[in-house]
C-alpha positions in Angstrom: 4.6 16.8 16.1 8.4 16.7 16.2 9.2 20.2 17.4 12.0 18.9 19.7 13.9 17.1 16.9 16.8 18.4 15.0 16.7 19.6 11.5 18.6 16.6 10.0 16.3 14.2 11.8 13.2 15.9 10.6 14.5 15.9 7.0 15.3 12.2 7.5 11.8 11.4 8.6 10.4 13.4 5.5 12.7 11.5 3.2 11.4 8.2 4.6 7.8 9.5 4.2 8.6 10.3 0.5 10.2 6.9 0.0 7.2 5.0 1.2 5.1 7.2 -1.0 7.2 6.3 -4.1 7.2 2.7 -3.2 3.4 2.4 -3.0 2.9 4.7 -6.1 5.1 2.4 -8.1 3.2 -0.6 -6.8 -0.3 0.7 -7.6 0.3 2.9 -10.6 -0.7 0.2 -13.2 -4.2 0.2 -11.7 -4.7 3.7 -13.3 -2.8 2.6 -16.4 -4.6 -0.7 -16.9 -6.8 0.1 -19.9 -4.0 2.0 -21.7 -1.5 -0.9 -21.1 -4.0 -3.5 -22.3 -4.7 -1.6 -25.6 -1.0 -1.0 -26.1 -0.1 -4.8 -25.9 -3.5 -5.9 -27.3 -4.2 -8.0 -24.1 -7.3 -8.2 -21.9 -7.7 -6.0 -18.9 -7.6 -9.1 -16.6 -4.3 -10.1 -18.2 -2.9 -6.6 -17.8 -3.7 -6.9 -14.0 -0.7 -9.3 -13.8 1.5 -6.2 -13.7 0.3 -5.7 -10.2 0.5 -9.4 -9.4 4.2 -9.8 -10.5 5.2 -6.9 -8.2 3.2 -8.2 -5.3 4.4 -11.8 -5.6 8.1 -10.8 -5.0 7.1 -8.7 -1.9 4.8 -11.3 -0.5 7.4 -14.0 -0.3 10.5 -12.0 -0.3 10.0 -9.4 2.5 10.8 -11.4 5.6 13.7 -13.5 4.4 15.3 -10.5 2.6 15.0 -8.3 5.7 16.5 -11.0 7.9 19.4 -11.6 5.5 20.3 -8.0 5.4 19.8 -7.3 9.1 23.6 -6.3 9.6 23.9 -4.1 6.5 24.1 -0.3 6.6 20.5 0.9 6.5 21.2 4.0 4.4 23.0 2.0 1.8 20.1 -0.4 1.6 17.6 2.6 1.2 19.7 3.9 -1.7 19.9 0.5 -3.4 16.1 0.1 -3.0 15.4 3.5 -4.5 17.8 2.7 -7.4 15.7 -0.5 -7.8 12.6 1.6 -8.2 14.2 3.8 -10.8 15.4 0.9 -12.8 12.0 -1.0 -12.5 10.0 2.0 -13.8 12.5 2.6 -16.7 12.3 -1.0 -17.7 8.6 -1.1 -17.7 8.3 2.2 -19.5 10.6 1.1 -22.3 9.3 -2.5 -22.5 8.6 -3.7 -26.1 6.2 -6.4 -24.8 4.1 -7.2 -21.7 6.5 -9.9 -20.5 9.3 -7.3 -20.1 6.8 -5.0 -18.2 6.2 -7.9 -15.7 10.0 -8.5 -15.4 10.5 -4.8 -14.7 7.7 -4.9 -12.2 9.2 -8.0 -10.4 12.5 -6.0 -10.0 10.5 -3.2 -8.3 8.9 -5.9 -6.0 12.4 -7.0 -4.8 13.1 -3.4 -3.8 9.8 -3.0 -2.3 10.2 -6.2 -0.2 13.2 -4.7 1.5 12.6 -1.0 1.6 9.1 -1.0 3.1 10.4 -3.5 5.7 13.3 -1.4 6.9 11.6 2.0 6.8 9.9 1.5 10.2 13.0 0.5 12.0 15.0 3.3 10.3 12.5 5.8 11.7 12.7 4.3 15.1 16.5 4.6 15.1 16.3 8.3 14.2 14.1 9.5 17.2 14.0 8.9 21.0 12.1 5.8 22.1 9.2 7.8 23.5 8.5 9.1 19.9 8.9 5.9 18.1 5.3 5.3 17.5 4.6 8.8 16.1 7.6 8.6 13.9 6.6 5.2 12.3 3.0 6.4 11.9 4.4 9.5 10.1 6.7 7.6 7.8 4.0 5.1 6.9 1.7 7.9 6.1 3.5 7.9 2.8 2.1 4.5 2.1 -1.5 5.7 2.7 -1.0 8.8 0.6 0.5 6.6 -2.2 -2.4 4.3 -1.9 -5.0 7.0 -2.5 -3.1 9.3 -4.9 -0.8 7.0 -6.9 -3.5 5.5 -9.1 -5.3 8.8 -10.0 -2.0 10.6 -10.5 -0.7 8.0 -12.8 -4.0 7.9 -14.7 -4.0 11.7 -15.2 -0.5 11.6 -16.7 -1.4 8.7 -18.9 -4.5 10.6 -20.1 -2.6 13.7 -21.1 0.6 11.9 -22.3 0.8 8.1 -22.1 1.3 5.3 -19.7 4.9 5.1 -20.6 5.4 8.8 -19.6 3.6 8.2 -16.3 6.3 5.6 -15.5 9.0 7.8 -16.6 7.7 10.5 -14.2 7.7 8.0 -11.3 11.3 7.0 -12.2 12.3 10.6 -12.3 10.8 11.3 -8.9 12.5 8.2 -7.4 15.8 9.4 -8.9 15.5 12.9 -7.2 14.6 11.2 -4.0 17.7 9.0 -4.2 19.9 12.1 -4.5 18.2 13.7 -1.6 18.5 10.7 0.7 22.2 10.3 -0.3 22.8 13.9 0.9 20.5 14.4 3.8 19.3 11.1 5.4 21.2 10.4 8.7 22.9 7.1 8.6 22.0 4.3 11.0 23.6 0.9 11.6 22.2 -2.5 11.0 21.7 -4.9 13.9 24.7 -5.3 16.2 24.0 -8.9 16.8 24.7 -11.8 14.5 22.2 -12.0 11.6 19.0 -13.5 12.7 18.0 -16.9 11.4 14.4 -16.7 12.4 12.2 -13.7 13.7 12.4 -13.3 17.5 8.9 -13.5 19.1 8.7 -11.8 22.5 5.7 -13.6 24.0 2.9 -15.9 22.9 0.2 -13.3 23.7 2.0 -10.6 21.6 2.5 -13.1 18.8 -1.2 -13.9 18.8 -2.2 -10.3 18.7 0.2 -9.5 16.0 -1.1 -12.5 14.0 -4.6 -11.1 14.2 -3.4 -7.7 13.0 -1.5 -9.3 10.0 -4.6 -11.3 9.2 -6.9 -8.3 9.3 -4.5 -6.4 7.1 -4.3 -9.2 4.5 -8.0 -9.5 4.4 -8.7 -6.0 3.8 -6.0 -5.6 1.2 -7.4 -8.7 -0.6 -11.0 -7.4 -0.5 -9.9 -3.9 -1.8 -7.5 -5.0 -4.5 -9.9 -7.8 -5.8 -12.1 -5.0 -7.1 -10.0 -1.9 -7.1 -7.3 -3.3 -9.5 -10.0 -3.2 -12.1 -11.7 0.0 -11.0 -11.1 1.6 -14.5 -13.2 -0.9 -16.4 -15.7 -0.9 -13.6 -16.4 2.8 -13.9 -16.6 2.5 -17.7 -19.1 -0.3 -17.2 -21.3 2.1 -15.2 -21.3 4.5 -18.1 -18.5 6.9 -17.3 -16.9 8.3 -20.5 -13.3 7.1 -21.0 -12.0 10.6 -21.4 -13.2 11.5 -17.9 -11.7 8.4 -16.3 -8.5 10.2 -15.0 -10.6 13.0 -13.6 -12.8 10.5 -11.8 -9.8 8.7 -10.3 -8.3 12.0 -9.2 -11.6 12.8 -7.4 -11.7 9.3 -5.6 -8.1 9.8 -4.6 -8.8 13.2 -3.2 -11.8 12.1 -1.3 -9.8 9.3 0.2 -7.5 11.8 2.0 -10.6 12.6 4.3 -10.4 9.0 5.4 -6.8 9.4 6.5 -7.6 12.6 8.2 -10.6 11.1 10.1 -8.5 8.1 11.1 -5.8 10.4 12.5 -8.4 12.0 14.8 -9.3 8.7 16.6 -6.5 6.2 15.9 -5.0 6.7 19.3 -8.3 6.7 21.1 -10.9 4.4 19.6 -9.2 1.8 17.3 -12.2 -0.6 17.1 -14.7 2.0 16.3 -12.4 3.7 13.7 -11.7 0.4 12.0 -15.3 -0.5 11.9 -16.3 2.9 10.5 -13.8 2.5 7.7 -14.9 -1.1 7.0 -18.5 0.0 6.9 -17.7 2.7 4.4 -15.8 0.2 2.2 -18.9 -2.2 2.3 -21.3 0.5 1.4 -19.3 1.8 -1.5 -18.7 -1.8 -2.9 -22.4 -2.6 -2.6 -23.4 0.5 -4.4 -21.3 -0.3 -7.5 -22.8 -3.8 -7.8 -24.9 -4.3 -10.8 -26.5 -1.1 -12.2 -28.0 0.5 -9.1 -26.2 3.7 -10.0 -24.5 5.0 -13.0 -21.6 7.2 -14.2 -20.8 10.0 -11.6 -22.8 8.4 -8.8 -20.6 5.4 -9.2 -17.6 7.6 -8.9 -19.0 8.8 -5.5 -19.5 5.2 -4.4 -15.9 4.3 -5.3 -14.8 7.4 -3.4 -16.7 6.3 -0.3 -15.2 2.9 -0.5 -11.6 4.2 -1.0 -12.1 6.7 1.8 -13.0 3.8 4.2 -10.0 1.7 2.9 -7.6 4.6 3.4 -9.0 5.1 7.0 -8.3 1.4 7.9 -4.6 1.6 7.0 -3.5 3.7 10.1 -5.4 1.5 12.5 -3.7 -1.6 11.1 -0.3 0.0 11.2 -0.8 1.4 14.8 -2.1 -2.1 15.8 1.1 -3.7 14.6 3.2 -1.2 16.5 1.2 -1.7 19.8 1.6 -5.5 19.6 5.4 -5.2 20.2 5.7 -8.8 19.1 9.1 -8.7 17.5 11.7 -6.4 16.2 10.7 -3.3 14.2 12.5 -4.7 11.1 10.7 -8.1 11.2 7.3 -6.5 12.2 7.5 -4.1 9.3 8.5 -7.0 7.0 5.5 -9.1 8.1 3.0 -6.3 7.6 4.6 -5.6 4.2 4.4 -9.2 3.2 0.8 -9.6 4.4 -0.2 -6.5 2.5 1.2 -7.7 -0.7 -0.1 -11.2 -0.2 -3.6 -9.5 -0.2 -2.7 -7.5 -3.3 -1.3 -10.6 -5.0 -4.5 -12.6 -4.4 -6.7 -9.7 -5.2 -5.1 -8.7 -8.5 -4.6 -12.3 -9.7 -8.0 -13.7 -8.6 -9.8 -10.6 -9.5 -8.4 -10.8 -13.1 -9.5 -14.4 -13.4 -13.0 -13.6 -12.1 -13.3 -10.6 -14.4 -12.3 -12.5 -17.4 -14.6 -15.5 -16.7 -17.6 -14.3 -14.7 -17.5 -10.5 -14.8 -18.3 -7.9 -12.2 -21.5 -9.7 -11.2 -19.3 -12.0 -9.2 -16.4 -9.8 -8.5 -18.3 -7.1 -6.6 -20.2 -9.6 -4.2 -16.9 -11.5 -3.6 -15.2 -8.2 -2.5 -18.1 -7.3 -0.2 -17.9 -10.8 1.5 -14.1 -10.6 2.1 -14.3 -7.1 3.5 -17.0 -8.2 5.9 -14.8 -11.1 7.0 -12.1 -8.5 7.8 -14.5 -6.5 10.0 -15.6 -9.6 11.9 -12.1 -10.8 12.4 -11.2 -7.4 14.0 -14.5 -7.2 16.0 -13.8 -10.6 17.7 -10.3 -9.8 18.6 -10.5 -6.7 21.0 -6.9 -7.2 22.2 -5.7 -6.3 18.8 -8.1 -3.5 18.2 -9.2 -2.2 21.6 -12.5 -0.2 22.1 -10.6 2.5 23.9 -6.9 3.4 24.5 -5.6 5.2 27.5 -4.2 8.6 26.8 -0.9 9.8 28.3 
């Protein structure tokens, strides 16, 4: 894909890919650790979900202002600071004597995430020729997709064989190694040459409307997914899956999700509307199947895998839609997508925890289905944001 690029640039893009993977893995890891964390601190699973909410809260409200405030700072230094933040965040959470300290450590990670995920797209764009910008950004944000589908089962597997604290230590160690690699091999780029922006620059009303739709669709799907997936561990246990097989089940669902990414990659530059609809339909089908007791144990794992495969497929369509809109600078566009994603995660984890604690899965599953359906309809009625067909070069 990047045969004409120099070795240092390719290494830089790979480092950025790894950075977005670490970022999202740090964010979603508690989903796979939820039951063990709840037992460790003697709290409910719904309460433990606040470890996800604390992280998402800082990202949702901090991404845009932090990105604008640091617009003139050296990008490489900011990347190193963000990765150091991930290391510190995971270490604090791993060593926390109580759940409040866990949430404080998670909040620190949220601040790092608010900035790093927002500047990654612009960093990638600076490294490559303009004609390769879209492919470079899509490649770098492939790390977010991979983190979304493998971070949870990977953390759960480590927790099963060791403990949830060891899982966080492992993530901290990976982040530390990546920090060293980036310090040595990531080519530097400068911040903005202009004076620091006070507000995002919108290039045209039409582009702004299209980008707004993309942001909205992104937030809705993240909301629908995390409303239920944050609590996927107790959901599978409620369907009769033995607890000692939970990490294996999550690894299977994560592995199956990769096929969603692969499938999306085949059509993302040709049929955005059809691809997004297909991913949304897979999400809906899987969520409906885990409602009530229609299926049990391993069939429910298959249903979760189908739903996660659809969710994973949606992510590239939303990211490419944001790139195509060309509504604002790469930094601010990345910050807006980052913020909307975490606003969905925040709502999903917080509201999902409340619904689970008060009304149970009998309400949580249908709510997720209705919200996901809303995301599909919003995309379907806005073909300018998600065209039926794209012209090929």
